[in-house]
DRENTI-275802 format. One record per residue (C-alpha): residue in one letter; y, z, x. Coordinates in steps of 0.2 Angstrom, whole numbers, padded with zeros to 4 digits, always signed. Each point is the difference from the previous one (the first is absolute). Example, Ala and Ser with C-alpha at 12.3 -4.5 7.8 and 13.67 -1.06 7.14 Angstrom:
BEGIN
A-0022+0039+0062/S+0017-0003+0006/
END
This chain:
BEGIN
X+0000+0000+0000/X+0017-0005+0007/X+0014+0012+0003/X+0013-0003-0013/X+0018+0000+0006/X+0008+0004-0017/X+0000+0018-0006/X+0004+0010-0015/X+0019+0002-0002/X+0004-0016+0009/X+0012-0012-0008/X-0008-0017-0001/X+0005-0018-0006/X-0012-0010-0010/X-0003-0017+0008/X-0011-0009-0013/X-0005+0000-0018/X+0010+0003-0016/X+0010+0014+0007/X+0005-0010+0016/X+0016+0007+0009/X-0001+0016-0010/X+0001+0016+0010/X-0006+0018-0002/X-0008+0015+0007/X-0019+0001+0003/X-0007+0013-0011/X-0018-0001+0005/X-0010-0009+0014/X-0018-0005-0004/X-0008-0004+0018/X-0017-0004-0006/X+0006-0014-0011/X+0015-0005+0011/X+0012+0003-0014/X+0016+0010-0004/X+0009+0006-0016/X+0018-0004+0001/X+0013+0009-0012/X+0006-0012-0013/X-0011-0015+0006/X-0015-0009-0008/X+0003+0010-0017/X-0015-0001-0012/X-0002+0006-0018/X-0013+0014-0002/X-0006+0005-0017/X+0000+0019-0001/X-0010+0010-0012/X+0009+0015-0008/X-0006+0017+0006/X+0006+0017-0004/X+0010+0000+0017/X+0006-0018+0000/X+0008-0012-0012/X-0010-0016-0004/X+0007-0018+0001/X+0002-0014+0012/X+0007+0006+0017/X+0006-0010+0014/X-0007+0005+0017/X-0001-0008+0018/X-0015-0009+0005/X-0006-0002+0018/X+0006-0015+0010/X-0008-0006+0016/X+0007+0006+0016/X+0002-0018+0007/X+0013-0003-0014/X+0012+0013+0005/X+0010+0003+0016/X+0010+0015+0006/X+0019+0000-0004/X+0010-0001+0016/X+0011+0016+0001/X+0015-0009+0006/X+0002-0015-0012/X-0014+0002-0014/X-0009-0016+0004/X-0019-0001+0003/X-0006+0004+0018/X-0016+0002+0009/X-0005+0017+0007/X-0003+0004+0018/X-0005+0015+0010/X+0008+0007+0015/X+0000+0017+0010/X+0016+0009+0002/X+0005+0009+0016/X-0006+0017-0006/X-0018-0008-0003/X+0001-0002-0019/X-0008-0016-0007/X+0012-0007-0014/X+0001-0015-0011/X+0015-0012+0002/X+0007-0015-0009/X-0003-0015+0010/X+0015-0009-0008/X+0013+0012+0006/X-0009+0012+0012/X+0005+0015-0011/X-0013+0015+0000/X-0007+0002-0017/X-0007+0018+0001/X+0009+0012+0011/
END
């Protein structure tokens, strides 16, 4: 299983599909299926049965999208970028945006 360069909490841009060019925050990463759930992207209707705790009806929720169809948002200009890894002077390994060279996780 390949190591995924996108993590929960990252801001990503959708590259392909019906929600192309939309951006949002990663809510969940599903490494076994190489998929991510992005807030407000790939919305589907889900029929919910009424329970004592929950109201019934048709709810909108996010469906998983393949990780190849999303790219990390560059912290500098908000455009899609690829992710690289580098070691800082203090020995920490961090991700950085290849487009601008900006460090993603500090």
